N, CA, C and O atoms as a GROMACS GRO file, in nm:
protein
  616
    1MET      N    1  -1.299  -1.823   1.704
    1MET     CA    2  -1.278  -1.644   1.721
    1MET      C    3  -1.360  -1.595   1.602
    1MET      O    4  -1.321  -1.583   1.486
    2ASN      N    5  -1.489  -1.568   1.657
    2ASN     CA    6  -1.596  -1.409   1.619
    2ASN      C    7  -1.532  -1.306   1.549
    2ASN      O    8  -1.424  -1.249   1.564
    3ALA      N    9  -1.637  -1.295   1.459
    3ALA     CA   10  -1.550  -1.143   1.370
    3ALA      C   11  -1.572  -1.054   1.457
    3ALA      O   12  -1.675  -1.066   1.524
    4PRO      N   13  -1.472  -0.929   1.483
    4PRO     CA   14  -1.531  -0.793   1.563
    4PRO      C   15  -1.693  -0.768   1.483
    4PRO      O   16  -1.711  -0.794   1.364
    5SER      N   17  -1.820  -0.702   1.592
    5SER     CA   18  -1.926  -0.612   1.497
    5SER      C   19  -1.878  -0.488   1.515
    5SER      O   20  -1.788  -0.450   1.589
    6ALA      N   21  -1.964  -0.414   1.424
    6ALA     CA   22  -1.939  -0.296   1.387
    6ALA      C   23  -2.105  -0.254   1.321
    6ALA      O   24  -2.165  -0.298   1.222
    7PRO      N   25  -2.160  -0.108   1.467
    7PRO     CA   26  -2.296  -0.045   1.400
    7PRO      C   27  -2.240  -0.019   1.270
    7PRO      O   28  -2.157   0.068   1.241
    8ALA      N   29  -2.286  -0.091   1.206
    8ALA     CA   30  -2.285  -0.033   1.033
    8ALA      C   31  -2.396   0.094   1.028
    8ALA      O   32  -2.374   0.182   0.943
    9ALA      N   33  -2.482   0.105   1.090
    9ALA     CA   34  -2.571   0.205   1.068
    9ALA      C   35  -2.500   0.347   1.044
    9ALA      O   36  -2.534   0.427   0.956
   10THR      N   37  -2.411   0.362   1.124
   10THR     CA   38  -2.323   0.532   1.168
   10THR      C   39  -2.238   0.500   0.998
   10THR      O   40  -2.185   0.601   0.951
   11THR      N   41  -2.230   0.403   0.934
   11THR     CA   42  -2.072   0.438   0.831
   11THR      C   43  -2.226   0.465   0.707
   11THR      O   44  -2.345   0.442   0.689
   12THR      N   45  -2.097   0.532   0.651
   12THR     CA   46  -2.173   0.622   0.546
   12THR      C   47  -2.102   0.654   0.430
   12THR      O   48  -1.982   0.685   0.435
   13ASP      N   49  -2.183   0.648   0.295
   13ASP     CA   50  -2.116   0.693   0.157
   13ASP      C   51  -2.137   0.842   0.215
   13ASP      O   52  -2.247   0.887   0.248
   14ALA      N   53  -2.042   0.896   0.221
   14ALA     CA   54  -2.022   1.069   0.228
   14ALA      C   55  -1.909   1.100   0.220
   14ALA      O   56  -1.813   1.023   0.222
   15ALA      N   57  -1.908   1.269   0.205
   15ALA     CA   58  -1.759   1.281   0.237
   15ALA      C   59  -1.716   1.302   0.339
   15ALA      O   60  -1.793   1.341   0.427
   16PRO      N   61  -1.647   1.294   0.353
   16PRO     CA   62  -1.552   1.280   0.514
   16PRO      C   63  -1.582   1.375   0.615
   16PRO      O   64  -1.620   1.484   0.572
   17PRO      N   65  -1.574   1.364   0.724
   17PRO     CA   66  -1.624   1.521   0.860
   17PRO      C   67  -1.539   1.646   0.800
   17PRO      O   68  -1.424   1.602   0.806
   18GLY      N   69  -1.532   1.754   0.753
   18GLY     CA   70  -1.467   1.891   0.728
   18GLY      C   71  -1.407   1.857   0.589
   18GLY      O   72  -1.304   1.900   0.537
   19GLY      N   73  -1.530   1.740   0.528
   19GLY     CA   74  -1.501   1.828   0.343
   19GLY      C   75  -1.422   1.741   0.352
   19GLY      O   76  -1.389   1.671   0.448
   20TYR      N   77  -1.363   1.745   0.169
   20TYR     CA   78  -1.269   1.672   0.077
   20TYR      C   79  -1.180   1.759   0.096
   20TYR      O   80  -1.217   1.875   0.114
   21VAL      N   81  -1.027   1.724   0.098
   21VAL     CA   82  -0.938   1.807   0.122
   21VAL      C   83  -0.833   1.670   0.078
   21VAL      O   84  -0.841   1.558   0.128
   22PRO      N   85  -0.709   1.727  -0.057
   22PRO     CA   86  -0.616   1.649  -0.134
   22PRO      C   87  -0.563   1.518  -0.083
   22PRO      O   88  -0.610   1.505   0.030
   23PRO      N   89  -0.481   1.405  -0.116
   23PRO     CA   90  -0.410   1.350   0.000
   23PRO      C   91  -0.288   1.430   0.036
   23PRO      O   92  -0.239   1.495  -0.057
   24GLU      N   93  -0.218   1.440   0.174
   24GLU     CA   94  -0.135   1.458   0.180
   24GLU      C   95   0.011   1.412   0.158
   24GLU      O   96   0.100   1.487   0.117
   25ARG      N   97   0.022   1.324   0.178
   25ARG     CA   98   0.137   1.188   0.112
   25ARG      C   99   0.084   1.126   0.014
   25ARG      O  100  -0.035   1.097   0.028
   26LEU      N  101   0.151   1.085  -0.112
   26LEU     CA  102   0.145   0.972  -0.163
   26LEU      C  103   0.238   0.860  -0.158
   26LEU      O  104   0.361   0.870  -0.150
   27LEU      N  105   0.190   0.783  -0.161
   27LEU     CA  106   0.288   0.582  -0.081
   27LEU      C  107   0.217   0.531  -0.226
   27LEU      O  108   0.109   0.555  -0.280
   28ARG      N  109   0.323   0.457  -0.256
   28ARG     CA  110   0.340   0.337  -0.348
   28ARG      C  111   0.234   0.260  -0.339
   28ARG      O  112   0.160   0.256  -0.241
   29VAL      N  113   0.219   0.180  -0.463
   29VAL     CA  114   0.102   0.083  -0.399
   29VAL      C  115   0.188  -0.059  -0.377
   29VAL      O  116   0.180  -0.125  -0.481
   30ALA      N  117   0.232  -0.096  -0.322
   30ALA     CA  118   0.323  -0.160  -0.276
   30ALA      C  119   0.321  -0.238  -0.103
   30ALA      O  120   0.396  -0.158  -0.045
   31GLU      N  121   0.290  -0.317  -0.023
   31GLU     CA  122   0.315  -0.397   0.055
   31GLU      C  123   0.369  -0.266   0.211
   31GLU      O  124   0.317  -0.224   0.314
   32GLU      N  125   0.484  -0.252   0.144
   32GLU     CA  126   0.513  -0.192   0.267
   32GLU      C  127   0.462  -0.055   0.302
   32GLU      O  128   0.474  -0.003   0.413
   33SER      N  129   0.385   0.017   0.158
   33SER     CA  130   0.301   0.170   0.211
   33SER      C  131   0.203   0.139   0.343
   33SER      O  132   0.179   0.243   0.404
   34ALA      N  133   0.163   0.061   0.380
   34ALA     CA  134   0.121   0.029   0.530
   34ALA      C  135   0.208   0.098   0.637
   34ALA      O  136   0.186   0.194   0.710
   35ALA      N  137   0.316   0.014   0.620
   35ALA     CA  138   0.409   0.048   0.765
   35ALA      C  139   0.427   0.204   0.746
   35ALA      O  140   0.425   0.278   0.845
   36THR      N  141   0.443   0.250   0.624
   36THR     CA  142   0.474   0.459   0.582
   36THR      C  143   0.356   0.471   0.654
   36THR      O  144   0.351   0.540   0.756
   37ALA      N  145   0.255   0.407   0.607
   37ALA     CA  146   0.094   0.525   0.666
   37ALA      C  147   0.048   0.494   0.836
   37ALA      O  148  -0.043   0.544   0.902
   38ARG      N  149   0.151   0.390   0.877
   38ARG     CA  150   0.182   0.422   1.019
   38ARG      C  151   0.234   0.489   1.091
   38ARG      O  152   0.191   0.547   1.191
   39ARG      N  153   0.343   0.486   1.040
   39ARG     CA  154   0.447   0.592   1.071
   39ARG      C  155   0.327   0.705   1.054
   39ARG      O  156   0.251   0.751   1.139
   40GLU      N  157   0.339   0.729   0.934
   40GLU     CA  158   0.279   0.937   0.938
   40GLU      C  159   0.161   0.920   1.046
   40GLU      O  160   0.140   1.011   1.126
   41VAL      N  161   0.099   0.825   1.046
   41VAL     CA  162  -0.042   0.845   1.175
   41VAL      C  163  -0.035   0.850   1.299
   41VAL      O  164  -0.120   0.892   1.378
   42THR      N  165   0.119   0.786   1.330
   42THR     CA  166   0.189   0.733   1.458
   42THR      C  167   0.189   0.920   1.520
   42THR      O  168   0.126   0.964   1.615
   43ARG      N  169   0.297   1.007   1.412
   43ARG     CA  170   0.382   1.151   1.430
   43ARG      C  171   0.317   1.250   1.437
   43ARG      O  172   0.356   1.358   1.482
   44ALA      N  173   0.134   1.209   1.361
   44ALA     CA  174   0.059   1.327   1.382
   44ALA      C  175  -0.033   1.314   1.540
   44ALA      O  176  -0.032   1.414   1.611
   45LEU      N  177  -0.062   1.265   1.559
   45LEU     CA  178  -0.080   1.174   1.668
   45LEU      C  179   0.030   1.251   1.813
   45LEU      O  180   0.006   1.346   1.886
   46ALA      N  181   0.095   1.202   1.809
   46ALA     CA  182   0.219   1.232   1.886
   46ALA      C  183   0.234   1.419   1.872
   46ALA      O  184   0.266   1.492   1.966
   47ARG      N  185   0.207   1.457   1.757
   47ARG     CA  186   0.209   1.638   1.764
   47ARG      C  187   0.093   1.669   1.800
   47ARG      O  188   0.063   1.788   1.789
   48TRP      N  189   0.034   1.615   1.830
   48TRP     CA  190  -0.144   1.663   1.842
   48TRP      C  191  -0.136   1.626   2.003
   48TRP      O  192  -0.184   1.714   2.075
   49GLY      N  193  -0.101   1.551   2.048
   49GLY     CA  194  -0.105   1.534   2.205
   49GLY      C  195  -0.237   1.411   2.209
   49GLY      O  196  -0.315   1.420   2.303
   50LEU      N  197  -0.257   1.303   2.109
   50LEU     CA  198  -0.291   1.192   2.124
   50LEU      C  199  -0.259   1.092   2.121
   50LEU      O  200  -0.334   1.004   2.078
   51PRO      N  201  -0.107   1.060   2.175
   51PRO     CA  202  -0.018   0.899   2.166
   51PRO      C  203  -0.125   0.793   2.203
   51PRO      O  204  -0.094   0.678   2.174
   52GLN      N  205  -0.232   0.812   2.256
   52GLN     CA  206  -0.345   0.687   2.353
   52GLN      C  207  -0.422   0.689   2.204
   52GLN      O  208  -0.535   0.730   2.231
   53LEU      N  209  -0.416   0.670   2.091
   53LEU     CA  210  -0.495   0.710   1.973
   53LEU      C  211  -0.364   0.566   1.860
   53LEU      O  212  -0.386   0.494   1.763
   54ALA      N  213  -0.280   0.582   1.921
   54ALA     CA  214  -0.211   0.493   1.820
   54ALA      C  215  -0.214   0.382   1.764
   54ALA      O  216  -0.173   0.376   1.648
   55PRO      N  217  -0.260   0.271   1.827
   55PRO     CA  218  -0.287   0.161   1.870
   55PRO      C  219  -0.426   0.154   1.784
   55PRO      O  220  -0.413   0.058   1.708
   56ASP      N  221  -0.528   0.203   1.768
   56ASP     CA  222  -0.586   0.221   1.702
   56ASP      C  223  -0.579   0.241   1.520
   56ASP      O  224  -0.602   0.173   1.420
   57ALA      N  225  -0.542   0.344   1.546
   57ALA     CA  226  -0.512   0.439   1.420
   57ALA      C  227  -0.413   0.347   1.329
   57ALA      O  228  -0.443   0.305   1.217
   58GLU      N  229  -0.323   0.329   1.379
   58GLU     CA  230  -0.273   0.185   1.326
   58GLU      C  231  -0.320   0.064   1.248
   58GLU      O  232  -0.300   0.024   1.134
   59VAL      N  233  -0.377   0.028   1.331
   59VAL     CA  234  -0.439  -0.072   1.294
   59VAL      C  235  -0.596  -0.009   1.127
   59VAL      O  236  -0.624  -0.052   1.015
   60VAL      N  237  -0.636   0.082   1.199
   60VAL     CA  238  -0.757   0.133   1.107
   60VAL      C  239  -0.595   0.192   0.939
   60VAL      O  240  -0.611   0.152   0.824
   61VAL      N  241  -0.550   0.224   0.953
   61VAL     CA  242  -0.450   0.274   0.812
   61VAL      C  243  -0.405   0.156   0.779
   61VAL      O  244  -0.412   0.148   0.657
   62SER      N  245  -0.348   0.025   0.841
   62SER     CA  246  -0.303  -0.065   0.805
   62SER      C  247  -0.440  -0.136   0.691
   62SER      O  248  -0.426  -0.155   0.570
   63GLU      N  249  -0.527  -0.156   0.748
   63GLU     CA  250  -0.637  -0.192   0.678
   63GLU      C  251  -0.686  -0.128   0.583
   63GLU      O  252  -0.673  -0.213   0.495
   64LEU      N  253  -0.732  -0.043   0.534
   64LEU     CA  254  -0.741   0.072   0.442
   64LEU      C  255  -0.627   0.092   0.402
   64LEU      O  256  -0.668   0.190   0.341
   65VAL      N  257  -0.479   0.091   0.369
   65VAL     CA  258  -0.417   0.088   0.312
   65VAL      C  259  -0.402  -0.046   0.253
   65VAL      O  260  -0.363  -0.049   0.136
   66ALA      N  261  -0.421  -0.130   0.299
   66ALA     CA  262  -0.366  -0.261   0.258
   66ALA      C  263  -0.548  -0.369   0.112
   66ALA      O  264  -0.567  -0.467   0.042
   67ASN      N  265  -0.612  -0.250   0.160
   67ASN     CA  266  -0.722  -0.276   0.094
   67ASN      C  267  -0.671  -0.224  -0.025
   67ASN      O  268  -0.651  -0.300  -0.120
   68ALA      N  269  -0.636  -0.056  -0.038
   68ALA     CA  270  -0.650  -0.064  -0.144
   68ALA      C  271  -0.572  -0.032  -0.245
   68ALA      O  272  -0.597   0.021  -0.353
   69VAL      N  273  -0.418  -0.091  -0.170
   69VAL     CA  274  -0.333  -0.167  -0.305
   69VAL      C  275  -0.387  -0.274  -0.353
   69VAL      O  276  -0.411  -0.286  -0.473
   70ALA      N  277  -0.423  -0.397  -0.234
   70ALA     CA  278  -0.523  -0.515  -0.311
   70ALA      C  279  -0.614  -0.403  -0.398
   70ALA      O  280  -0.539  -0.308  -0.422
   71HIS      N  281  -0.671  -0.393  -0.422
   71HIS     CA  282  -0.815  -0.336  -0.523
   71HIS      C  283  -0.736  -0.245  -0.638
   71HIS      O  284  -0.776  -0.261  -0.753
   72VAL      N  285  -0.626  -0.152  -0.615
   72VAL     CA  286  -0.558  -0.074  -0.690
   72VAL      C  287  -0.503  -0.160  -0.804
   72VAL      O  288  -0.518  -0.135  -0.923
   73ARG      N  289  -0.435  -0.269  -0.752
   73ARG     CA  290  -0.341  -0.350  -0.856
   73ARG      C  291  -0.454  -0.482  -0.940
   73ARG      O  292  -0.424  -0.571  -1.020
   74THR      N  293  -0.546  -0.456  -0.898
   74THR     CA  294  -0.674  -0.506  -0.981
   74THR      C  295  -0.733  -0.438  -1.099
   74THR      O  296  -0.832  -0.489  -1.153
   75LEU      N  297  -0.675  -0.312  -1.150
   75LEU     CA  298  -0.715  -0.202  -1.191
   75LEU      C  299  -0.692  -0.256  -1.354
   75LEU      O  300  -0.786  -0.249  -1.434
   76GLY      N  301  -0.620  -0.285  -1.376
   76GLY     CA  302  -0.521  -0.256  -1.469
   76GLY      C  303  -0.469  -0.116  -1.463
   76GLY      O  304  -0.464  -0.036  -1.369
   77PRO      N  305  -0.413  -0.100  -1.648
   77PRO     CA  306  -0.384   0.068  -1.667
   77PRO      C  307  -0.465   0.135  -1.602
   77PRO      O  308  -0.580   0.097  -1.625
   78VAL      N  309  -0.458   0.232  -1.519
   78VAL     CA  310  -0.493   0.323  -1.500
   78VAL      C  311  -0.354   0.465  -1.447
   78VAL      O  312  -0.238   0.446  -1.408
   79ARG      N  313  -0.444   0.618  -1.472
   79ARG     CA  314  -0.329   0.686  -1.482
   79ARG      C  315  -0.250   0.719  -1.379
   79ARG      O  316  -0.136   0.761  -1.395
   80ASP      N  317  -0.300   0.705  -1.276
   80ASP     CA  318  -0.222   0.716  -1.105
   80ASP      C  319  -0.260   0.613  -1.048
   80ASP      O  320  -0.379   0.579  -1.045
   81ARG      N  321  -0.142   0.534  -0.984
   81ARG     CA  322  -0.107   0.374  -0.935
   81ARG      C  323  -0.096   0.470  -0.812
   81ARG      O  324  -0.197   0.423  -0.760
   82ARG      N  325  -0.074   0.525  -0.762
   82ARG     CA  326  -0.026   0.605  -0.618
   82ARG      C  327  -0.160   0.581  -0.533
   82ARG      O  328  -0.273   0.574  -0.580
   83ILE      N  329  -0.119   0.570  -0.380
   83ILE     CA  330  -0.246   0.586  -0.294
   83ILE      C  331  -0.239   0.686  -0.208
   83ILE      O  332  -0.145   0.676  -0.130
   84GLY      N  333  -0.321   0.797  -0.194
   84GLY     CA  334  -0.275   0.934  -0.102
   84GLY      C  335  -0.322   0.865   0.034
   84GLY      O  336  -0.385   0.766   0.069
   85LEU      N  337  -0.239   0.998   0.106
   85LEU     CA  338  -0.319   0.934   0.240
   85LEU      C  339  -0.277   1.166   0.273
   85LEU      O  340  -0.219   1.269   0.238
   86THR      N  341  -0.377   1.091   0.372
   86THR     CA  342  -0.432   1.248   0.512
   86THR      C  343  -0.457   1.187   0.624
   86THR      O  344  -0.527   1.085   0.632
   87VAL      N  345  -0.392   1.255   0.735
   87VAL     CA  346  -0.412   1.218   0.829
   87VAL      C  347  -0.416   1.414   0.883
   87VAL      O  348  -0.332   1.504   0.876
   88ARG      N  349  -0.576   1.407   0.939
   88ARG     CA  350  -0.619   1.537   1.048
   88ARG      C  351  -0.663   1.549   1.084
   88ARG      O  352  -0.768   1.508   1.037
   89ARG      N  353  -0.683   1.633   1.243
   89ARG     CA  354  -0.720   1.688   1.318
   89ARG      C  355  -0.904   1.751   1.304
   89ARG      O  356  -0.928   1.866   1.266
   90VAL      N  357  -0.993   1.671   1.333
   90VAL     CA  358  -1.128   1.759   1.316
   90VAL      C  359  -1.194   1.782   1.450
   90VAL      O  360  -1.161   1.732   1.557
   91PRO      N  361  -1.288   1.863   1.429
   91PRO     CA  362  -1.347   1.880   1.569
   91PRO      C  363  -1.399   1.746   1.639
   91PRO      O  364  -1.429   1.730   1.757
   92GLU      N  365  -1.403   1.657   1.539
   92GLU     CA  366  -1.456   1.479   1.642
   92GLU      C  367  -1.365   1.442   1.684
   92GLU      O  368  -1.376   1.399   1.799
   93GLY      N  369  -1.249   1.435   1.630
   93GLY     CA  370  -1.164   1.371   1.622
   93GLY      C  371  -1.010   1.362   1.550
   93GLY      O  372  -0.933   1.458   1.538
   94VAL      N  373  -0.986   1.232   1.508
   94VAL     CA  374  -0.853   1.199   1.400
   94VAL      C  375  -0.887   1.146   1.304
   94VAL      O  376  -0.913   1.026   1.310
   95LEU      N  377  -0.904   1.250   1.126
   95LEU     CA  378  -0.940   1.164   1.071
   95LEU      C  379  -0.880   1.133   0.984
   95LEU      O  380  -0.837   1.211   0.899
   96VAL      N  381  -0.853   0.941   0.986
   96VAL     CA  382  -0.787   0.907   0.865
   96VAL      C  383  -0.814   0.890   0.691
   96VAL      O  384  -0.894   0.805   0.650
   97GLU      N  385  -0.758   0.958   0.618
   97GLU     CA  386  -0.788   0.920   0.462
   97GLU      C  387  -0.716   0.844   0.382
   97GLU      O  388  -0.618   0.912   0.350
   98VAL      N  389  -0.709   0.736   0.332
   98VAL     CA  390  -0.711   0.671   0.182
   98VAL      C  391  -0.794   0.688   0.042
   98VAL      O  392  -0.896   0.624   0.016
   99HIS      N  393  -0.729   0.788  -0.044
   99HIS     CA  394  -0.747   0.786  -0.153
   99HIS      C  395  -0.675   0.710  -0.263
   99HIS      O  396  -0.555   0.727  -0.283
  100ASP      N  397  -0.766   0.606  -0.351
  100ASP     CA  398  -0.693   0.560  -0.468
  100ASP      C  399  -0.765   0.585  -0.611
  100ASP      O  400  -0.857   0.664  -0.629
  101ALA      N  401  -0.712   0.512  -0.695
  101ALA     CA  402  -0.814   0.580  -0.827
  101ALA      C  403  -0.904   0.454  -0.896
  101ALA      O  404  -0.953   0.453  -1.009
  102GLY      N  405  -0.912   0.335  -0.781
  102GLY     CA  406  -1.083   0.324  -0.765
  102GLY      C  407  -1.197   0.364  -0.772
  102GLY      O  408  -1.230   0.472  -0.725
  103SER      N  409  -1.264   0.298  -0.823
  103SER     CA  410  -1.452   0.458  -0.846
  103SER      C  411  -1.510   0.322  -0.717
  103SER      O  412  -1.570   0.369  -0.620
  104GLN      N  413  -1.495   0.207  -0.719
  104GLN     CA  414  -1.547   0.089  -0.703
  104GLN      C  415  -1.582   0.112  -0.479
  104GLN      O  416  -1.500   0.084  -0.392
  105PRO      N  417  -1.678   0.149  -0.466
  105PRO     CA  418  -1.685   0.177  -0.291
  105PRO      C  419  -1.647   0.057  -0.266
  105PRO      O  420  -1.675  -0.032  -0.347
  106PRO      N  421  -1.581   0.032  -0.157
  106PRO     CA  422  -1.584  -0.123  -0.039
  106PRO      C  423  -1.693  -0.178   0.010
  106PRO      O  424  -1.782  -0.120   0.074
  107PRO      N  425  -1.686  -0.318  -0.026
  107PRO     CA  426  -1.810  -0.375   0.024
  107PRO      C  427  -1.870  -0.325   0.148
  107PRO      O  428  -1.830  -0.224   0.206
  108ARG      N  429  -1.953  -0.388   0.179
  108ARG     CA  430  -2.025  -0.353   0.374
  108ARG      C  431  -2.071  -0.488   0.379
  108ARG      O  432  -2.174  -0.539   0.336
  109PRO      N  433  -1.910  -0.566   0.482
  109PRO     CA  434  -1.915  -0.647   0.556
  109PRO      C  435  -2.023  -0.697   0.663
  109PRO      O  436  -2.104  -0.606   0.687
  110ALA      N  437  -2.041  -0.778   0.712
  110ALA     CA  438  -2.131  -0.809   0.853
  110ALA      C  439  -2.096  -0.922   0.884
  110ALA      O  440  -2.105  -1.018   0.807
  111PRO      N  441  -2.048  -0.929   1.013
  111PRO     CA  442  -1.994  -1.069   1.088
  111PRO      C  443  -2.075  -1.241   1.056
  111PRO      O  444  -2.032  -1.353   1.085
  112GLU      N  445  -2.193  -1.203   0.990
  112GLU     CA  446  -2.186  -1.316   0.994
  112GLU      C  447  -2.200  -1.316   0.798
  112GLU      O  448  -2.286  -1.352   0.718
  113ASP      N  449  -2.105  -1.273   0.794
  113ASP     CA  450  -2.074  -1.266   0.613
  113ASP      C  451  -1.910  -1.394   0.573
  113ASP      O  452  -1.857  -1.438   0.471
  114PHE      N  453  -1.889  -1.406   0.732
  114PHE     CA  454  -1.766  -1.478   0.754
  114PHE      C  455  -1.746  -1.612   0.873
  114PHE      O  456  -1.728  -1.603   0.994
  115PRO      N  457  -1.758  -1.748   0.779
  115PRO     CA  458  -1.730  -1.821   0.889
  115PRO      C  459  -1.620  -1.815   0.999
  115PRO      O  460  -1.524  -1.739   0.996
  116ASP      N  461  -1.646  -1.900   1.090
  116ASP     CA  462  -1.545  -1.887   1.239
  116ASP      C  463  -1.406  -1.895   1.167
  116ASP      O  464  -1.299  -1.846   1.206
  117LEU      N  465  -1.426  -1.954   1.072
  117LEU     CA  466  -1.274  -2.022   1.063
  117LEU      C  467  -1.212  -1.937   0.898
  117LEU      O  468  -1.098  -1.954   0.854
  118ALA      N  469  -1.317  -1.850   0.835
  118ALA     CA  470  -1.240  -1.842   0.716
  118ALA      C  471  -1.136  -1.705   0.767
  118ALA      O  472  -1.124  -1.644   0.874
  119GLU      N  473  -1.064  -1.693   0.614
  119GLU     CA  474  -0.944  -1.651   0.609
  119GLU      C  475  -0.960  -1.510   0.574
  119GLU      O  476  -1.003  -1.508   0.459
  120GLY      N  477  -0.946  -1.396   0.616
  120GLY     CA  478  -0.940  -1.247   0.542
  120GLY      C  479  -1.095  -1.223   0.530
  120GLY      O  480  -1.188  -1.303   0.540
  121GLY      N  481  -1.092  -1.091   0.507
  121GLY     CA  482  -1.191  -1.061   0.455
  121GLY      C  483  -1.218  -0.958   0.575
  121GLY      O  484  -1.309  -0.876   0.565
  122ARG      N  485  -1.177  -0.962   0.631
  122ARG     CA  486  -1.238  -0.842   0.786
  122ARG      C  487  -1.183  -0.764   0.811
  122ARG      O  488  -1.219  -0.716   0.918
  123GLY      N  489  -1.073  -0.696   0.749
  123GLY     CA  490  -1.082  -0.573   0.724
  123GLY      C  491  -1.147  -0.452   0.750
  123GLY      O  492  -1.090  -0.360   0.807
  124LEU      N  493  -1.257  -0.447   0.712
  124LEU     CA  494  -1.349  -0.374   0.702
  124LEU      C  495  -1.466  -0.397   0.863
  124LEU      O  496  -1.550  -0.313   0.894
  125LEU      N  497  -1.456  -0.448   0.894
  125LEU     CA  498  -1.540  -0.481   1.016
  125LEU      C  499  -1.421  -0.430   1.174
  125LEU      O  500  -1.467  -0.357   1.262
  126ILE      N  501  -1.300  -0.476   1.179
  126ILE     CA  502  -1.274  -0.432   1.209
  126ILE      C  503  -1.222  -0.250   1.217
  126ILE      O  504  -1.191  -0.207   1.328
  127VAL      N  505  -1.219  -0.199   1.153
  127VAL     CA  506  -1.197  -0.092   1.092
  127VAL      C  507  -1.409  -0.053   1.174
  127VAL      O  508  -1.414  -0.001   1.285
  128GLY      N  509  -1.474  -0.068   1.139
  128GLY     CA  510  -1.578  -0.061   1.219
  128GLY      C  511  -1.596  -0.107   1.397
  128GLY      O  512  -1.677  -0.057   1.476
  129ALA      N  513  -1.527  -0.180   1.416
  129ALA     CA  514  -1.490  -0.208   1.516
  129ALA      C  515  -1.430  -0.047   1.593
  129ALA      O  516  -1.496   0.043   1.644
  130LEU      N  517  -1.290  -0.061   1.575
  130LEU     CA  518  -1.229   0.094   1.591
  130LEU      C  519  -1.269   0.212   1.569
  130LEU      O  520  -1.204   0.309   1.609
  131THR      N  521  -1.387   0.226   1.497
  131THR     CA  522  -1.435   0.380   1.490
  131THR      C  523  -1.583   0.447   1.543
  131THR      O  524  -1.633   0.559   1.532
  132GLU      N  525  -1.626   0.310   1.610
  132GLU     CA  526  -1.739   0.306   1.662
  132GLU      C  527  -1.834   0.329   1.489
  132GLU      O  528  -1.896   0.422   1.438
  133GLY      N  529  -1.809   0.225   1.458
  133GLY     CA  530  -1.849   0.257   1.305
  133GLY      C  531  -1.897   0.411   1.236
  133GLY      O  532  -1.993   0.455   1.173
  134VAL      N  533  -1.775   0.459   1.285
  134VAL     CA  534  -1.738   0.620   1.175
  134VAL      C  535  -1.642   0.649   1.058
  134VAL      O  536  -1.538   0.713   1.042
  135TRP      N  537  -1.718   0.580   0.989
  135TRP     CA  538  -1.621   0.519   0.892
  135TRP      C  539  -1.698   0.526   0.730
  135TRP      O  540  -1.820   0.512   0.721
  136GLY      N  541  -1.622   0.544   0.625
  136GLY     CA  542  -1.671   0.609   0.480
  136GLY      C  543  -1.661   0.574   0.432
  136GLY      O  544  -1.646   0.455   0.463
  137THR      N  545  -1.653   0.609   0.260
  137THR     CA  546  -1.620   0.646   0.114
  137THR      C  547  -1.729   0.750   0.059
  137THR      O  548  -1.842   0.785   0.094
  138SER      N  549  -1.634   0.786  -0.051
  138SER     CA  550  -1.701   0.917  -0.113
  138SER      C  551  -1.591   0.900  -0.249
  138SER      O  552  -1.475   0.863  -0.232
  139PRO      N  553  -1.643   0.932  -0.374
  139PRO     CA  554  -1.558   0.973  -0.506
  139PRO      C  555  -1.484   1.078  -0.443
  139PRO      O  556  -1.514   1.131  -0.336
  140ARG      N  557  -1.375   1.109  -0.521
  140ARG     CA  558  -1.284   1.229  -0.531
  140ARG      C  559  -1.383   1.315  -0.611
  140ARG      O  560  -1.429   1.282  -0.721
  141PRO      N  561  -1.416   1.445  -0.535
  141PRO     CA  562  -1.465   1.568  -0.624
  141PRO      C  563  -1.375   1.608  -0.724
  141PRO      O  564  -1.434   1.705  -0.772
  142HIS      N  565  -1.307   1.599  -0.765
  142HIS     CA  566  -1.126   1.645  -0.904
  142HIS      C  567  -1.093   1.534  -0.919
  142HIS      O  568  -1.022   1.479  -0.836
  143GLY      N  569  -1.152   1.454  -1.064
  143GLY     CA  570  -1.105   1.322  -1.081
  143GLY      C  571  -1.114   1.205  -1.086
  143GLY      O  572  -1.236   1.196  -1.072
  144ALA      N  573  -1.071   1.079  -1.097
  144ALA     CA  574  -1.129   0.962  -1.071
  144ALA      C  575  -1.104   0.918  -0.958
  144ALA      O  576  -1.034   0.994  -0.890
  145GLY      N  577  -1.145   0.795  -0.894
  145GLY     CA  578  -1.104   0.727  -0.751
  145GLY      C  579  -1.196   0.776  -0.662
  145GLY      O  580  -1.308   0.812  -0.700
  146LYS      N  581  -1.158   0.782  -0.533
  146LYS     CA  582  -1.245   0.730  -0.408
  146LYS      C  583  -1.179   0.751  -0.321
  146LYS      O  584  -1.067   0.700  -0.316
  147VAL      N  585  -1.233   0.844  -0.211
  147VAL     CA  586  -1.140   0.760  -0.050
  147VAL      C  587  -1.250   0.758   0.065
  147VAL      O  588  -1.352   0.821   0.093
  148VAL      N  589  -1.171   0.644   0.120
  148VAL     CA  590  -1.206   0.611   0.225
  148VAL      C  591  -1.174   0.678   0.365
  148VAL      O  592  -1.054   0.706   0.379
  149TRP      N  593  -1.256   0.709   0.468
  149TRP     CA  594  -1.196   0.761   0.566
  149TRP      C  595  -1.262   0.670   0.650
  149TRP      O  596  -1.359   0.603   0.617
  150ALA      N  597  -1.184   0.670   0.800
  150ALA     CA  598  -1.216   0.669   0.966
  150ALA      C  599  -1.198   0.758   0.994
  150ALA      O  600  -1.113   0.836   0.950
  151LEU      N  601  -1.334   0.781   1.137
  151LEU     CA  602  -1.303   0.890   1.228
  151LEU      C  603  -1.252   0.826   1.380
  151LEU      O  604  -1.339   0.784   1.457
  152LEU      N  605  -1.134   0.822   1.413
  152LEU     CA  606  -1.088   0.767   1.568
  152LEU      C  607  -1.144   0.911   1.662
  152LEU      O  608  -1.159   1.021   1.609
  153THR      N  609  -1.164   0.887   1.785
  153THR     CA  610  -1.261   1.012   1.881
  153THR      C  611  -1.187   0.961   1.991
  153THR      O  612  -1.213   0.852   2.043
  154PRO      N  613  -1.097   1.033   2.029
  154PRO     CA  614  -1.044   1.056   2.166
  154PRO      C  615  -1.091   1.019   2.274
  154PRO      O  616  -1.034   1.047   2.379
   0.00000   0.00000   0.00000
């Protein structure tokens, strides 16, 4: 099985479309937080009449939250060990944002970075494929940490 390819040219290191907003929901640094995030995304999409985006949005938010959980656990003592989640409607589509206390941006993987039988490490490639490469990361403007965002379009 080959890894999905994503158009990396559209991936940015910039604020999310519509600018920065604080997280709407705080999640624990735990594996089960991905399930909570999926439920939040699905509810928001249903409210906005966009249930067709749910399958891709659930995968995207799961990958972003799993990365945040793994990353925050490596930070040692930090002031805020929670993960923030924001799901919002923007003119371009639906924006999923995951905030964490780490300042290090995620790596920019390419499909050729993974042998066919490698386990793990493909999450951001999947995010890129499901968002047509429109995802990015930026430092939080108020305080330590970063936000990793992904834009899903109807």
